[in-house]
VOGU-3710 file (C-alpha; in Angstrom, 3 decimals, decimal comma):
1> metgsaarae> 107,670/89,450/104,082  106,658/86,744/101,657  105,834/87,285/98,016  103,610/85,432/95,610  100,221/83,847/95,770  101,381/81,306/98,346  101,441/84,121/100,878  97,832/85,231/100,292  96,605/87,057/103,325  93,820/85,546/105,278
11> ttgtepiwtg> 92,807/86,732/108,696  94,558/84,908/111,513  93,536/86,418/114,797  93,885/90,175/114,758  97,094/90,477/112,725  96,723/90,233/108,912  99,198/88,274/106,805  100,917/90,664/104,417  101,847/89,864/100,829  104,779/91,718/99,291
21> lppgllrmrr> 105,270/92,630/95,644  107,118/90,249/93,325  110,797/90,983/92,543  110,011/91,537/88,841  108,778/95,055/89,662  112,106/95,923/91,297  114,020/94,521/88,308  111,905/96,546/85,878  112,288/99,796/87,785  116,033/99,327/88,237
31> lllvvwlgll> 116,503/98,535/84,559  114,617/101,688/83,586  116,772/103,675/86,019  119,980/102,293/84,523  118,853/102,887/80,946  117,712/106,452/81,411  120,470/107,689/83,724  123,118/105,729/81,771  122,007/107,405/78,541  121,967/110,799/80,274
41> alalglllgl> 125,521/110,276/81,627  126,760/109,201/78,197  125,135/112,131/76,385  126,299/114,631/79,015  129,843/113,265/78,917  130,012/113,470/75,138  128,505/116,955/74,963  130,637/118,410/77,716  133,758/116,659/76,437  133,301/117,993/72,907
51> lagpvwaafa> 132,050/121,489/73,760  133,778/122,424/77,022  136,729/120,074/77,338  137,576/116,848/79,114  137,664/118,398/82,586  134,009/119,444/82,267  133,088/115,969/81,065  133,591/114,812/84,656  130,186/116,299/85,428  128,762/113,307/83,564
61> llplaalawg> 129,489/111,357/86,744  126,596/113,158/88,482  123,895/111,023/86,764  125,914/107,927/87,736  125,880/109,057/91,374  122,123/109,605/91,081  121,886/106,079/89,618  123,618/104,564/92,662  121,399/106,535/95,024  118,250/105,652/93,068
71> wvllgrnwrs> 119,219/101,963/93,044  119,143/101,863/96,824  115,978/103,966/97,098  114,101/101,759/94,628  114,957/98,712/96,722  113,720/100,357/99,916  110,526/101,528/98,222  109,838/98,088/96,735  110,248/96,415/100,128  107,794/98,896/101,705
81> wryaeraddl> 104,852/97,904/99,438  102,542/95,173/100,730  98,883/94,261/100,864  96,602/92,077/103,003  93,158/90,686/102,340  91,065/90,696/105,483  87,478/89,548/106,069  85,887/92,965/105,453  88,542/95,072/103,717  91,809/95,225/101,814
91> lisrgvlwre> 94,844/96,820/103,378  97,598/98,442/101,278  100,736/99,665/102,988  103,621/101,580/101,427  106,221/104,205/102,119  109,705/104,426/103,568  109,874/107,780/105,337  106,146/108,449/105,425  104,265/105,180/105,908  100,846/105,179/104,301
101> etvvpygrmq> 98,269/102,521/104,982  95,072/102,483/102,926  92,028/100,525/104,070  89,519/99,823/101,310  86,268/98,211/102,542  84,998/95,622/100,064  81,486/97,097/100,120  82,819/100,507/98,978  84,585/99,222/95,871  82,914/100,304/92,650
111> lvevtsgpve> 85,462/99,149/90,103  88,536/96,907/90,158  90,808/97,178/87,115  93,824/95,209/86,007  96,174/97,243/83,808  99,478/96,456/82,161  101,433/98,851/79,945  103,971/97,721/77,327  106,943/97,744/79,691  104,972/95,938/82,395
121> rhfglasvql> 103,843/93,309/79,880  107,437/92,775/78,779  108,371/92,025/82,379  105,227/89,920/82,968  103,643/92,358/85,412  100,218/93,927/85,939  98,692/96,456/88,335  95,407/96,300/90,193  93,581/99,617/90,613  90,662/99,988/92,993
131> htaaaatdat> 88,077/102,707/92,522  85,679/103,710/95,291  82,976/106,332/95,633  85,470/108,684/97,308  88,281/109,590/94,919  90,686/110,030/97,849  90,504/106,318/98,645  91,353/105,001/95,184  94,270/102,626/95,588  96,718/100,764/93,315
141> ipgldpaeae> 98,806/97,652/93,833  101,596/97,751/91,206  103,796/95,056/89,757  101,816/91,901/90,408  102,051/88,679/88,457  99,139/88,836/85,906  97,556/85,658/87,284  97,667/87,047/90,831  96,272/90,392/89,604  93,348/88,630/87,933
151> rlrdrltelg> 92,759/86,421/90,986  92,777/89,489/93,211  90,430/91,380/90,833  87,972/88,477/90,765  88,079/88,003/94,541  87,690/91,716/95,288  84,833/92,028/92,792  83,071/89,013/94,312  83,525/90,299/97,869  82,511/93,813/96,819
161> earsagl> 79,273/92,566/95,234  78,469/90,455/98,303  79,125/93,334/100,720  77,299/95,986/98,690  74,238/93,780/98,360  73,737/94,157/102,106  73,735/97,989/101,992
//
């Protein structure tokens, strides 16, 4: 799986070319995991150590075990996300245990948004959210490079306008 705009998906035969998410999203999510669970382990260790004794403070290792488990799961989840631009629709695939593939026809798109919260902006990331007439088919592509997110928004908007004009 390739990442970045160099791997933009165009239709080649029947199999689409998939584009993965940039590694900045994985770095951001893992950093947030380390910060929150590290702070929880520290606070739990101090509280239990002071109030219940040093033996009970060992329970502070539980958030650290969750951190190790979460580290691996975040990597697997990040690798599962991908998208492909085809001639008539956009494919979004995600999921480790339960694979989910969303097909959004260009002609059904009503709104394409690029959003970026404060943490995402700090890491140089943005998300593309697609809104359709049916709320169940709304889709999001998280953690893109802002330039790629804007390129994708512009392309999807252009294709959506062209396809909906024929309806």
